[in-house]
C-alpha angles and dihedrals in degrees: 000000000000117000113215118200110219109223117194117194117193117231118232100200106109097110100034097047090063095052115097120229112276122202109236118216118262114261121252087226122023118205107202116189110218092214116052103135141065110268138035119004122246130239121218116260093194136061134217109282096028119132114229136190132221108280096014114146107246104170134023147153133223091223117106095230096062140089128213124233126224138204111263092199140030117252146085130313101244099176145353106211144115130308132171111277111200092196092061095029089228140074117286140168118301138171115231114208124188113216114239093189092231095112094213110179129216111229100198094114106059114198123234127211123248089248090059094055094091091052100052123084128249088240090057092053095046090049090049091053090048096047090048089060095235118172135166103297095190087082104274095096096204113153108264097214089061092048089051091054107068118169113284091241091059106073115198114233099175135035106197117200105208103214095153096103092197100185105109099231102031121105103157093104092047091055090049089053090052101039104026101037092131090056091051089053092049092047091051090052090054092050092046090054092049093047098045101262101296122181111276123226118186108199118196140150116268091230091069090090101165093041091049092055091050092050093049091051096047098044099036094108099036114116121240093005127135131184112211113194116182139144090269113187125237091258093053090067085082112098094234096047091044089057090051090052092048103038106017096239134107123224103242118244111273094020131103130229094252089063086064090049094256135119118188122199132181122238095244091051091053091049090052091051091054091050092049095050103036101028101030091233120142120213101286100133140027141186112257131178119235106200146124122091095005128111098230116034116206140203104212134191098215132179112245108249095042110134116245089226091057090056093048092047092050091058092042096244104174107245090203091059097050114111098170140351118206123195125204103017133327094252102041101017131091134242115237124227092212135029087219086085113117125235111255136199089265099051103115093165146009110213118191122201115192132213091228092060095037117146116194112255122226110283111234115251134164118293109271093202093241092143093217091134090055094047093047099046107111090210094050092242125149102241097178093052091048089048093051091049091051092047089054092048092246098136092162090061090046089053091049087056088058098260090164093059094064111106095192101249092155095223093127092058091042094059099035109115090197096060093236113166093235100151097044092048095046094045091047091055094052093074 
């Protein structure tokens, strides 16, 4: 009999979830990383000195599993050099664009009307999603056009809208549900058309009261659509565990959701699809939550390529009181070594931890063999054994212990009384 340790993680969203989305000013210089997704890296399509427009494609790859990036502002390419890339935890190629303030817009992606949706082809929609540079905005970063193109012999029965937003500080998705509900509806219609009209299940936490009311109102007349509101746990924000909660099955190791007839998409991704199709806007901005040890949390619509430090300076966050800044969720995100890091497509949140409110972290000691990490792992892995194999350089053993199945929830590190960096080490070895 397997003992499963129930780990409850308190949300810290009460202030931020009530704050409407605020449009953040365009940066004077945008720093756009050419590689922000999972897959093949992009090559620049522009040169130093080129003038570019808002929404112009500036880097791309010919590989299928890739996603182009676009200029979020109009201006001149000042430099092509290196900037800190949080997804690789090192410096990588970026395109630096100086804002000319003219707000010229590229018109390559022409919008269609809602009434035209039934008349356009699936290929047109998939190509639009691809050319708009849309990737999984819940943090995974996998190109959305690939995810929307399962093999023809794998029919999709369910489109699951993941509106759980499990990260304990993040509220950007919740604000999208409240303020951009019509976009969520339009994005779902696009995805349903692409996937052959599967049943839609919108999964959200039952404590998102305002968002839940908005969803019920918007989707009340949609066919084959259910809204499932439950006290989903932090772990069930993962696509695989969410499926288990909804359908009672587990996606077998080594298989993908589409093989179970399911496609799961995050709220922000669906919003981006709607904007690309009906507004002709590529993915050049996103809503991100600014929170943590600050007096007034924010939900900001920010241009991709804006430096984190610029955002903190704008809101007068004291740089001398910053102990740590984490991007993309406190559990699954990563702390940055410099606030000169640019915002990326996958930055769902910016969480500031101050020196003045610092609480000592657990000092690392030797493993005491308590097995809490094993009991708490939602995938029933053995984190400490995988960690030990990685520490010894035995990656083959780590793989045999199902290293690749870890989705980086961070629970093992959270419960470890010895302060061992289990999650960071394991996640780092997966790539």
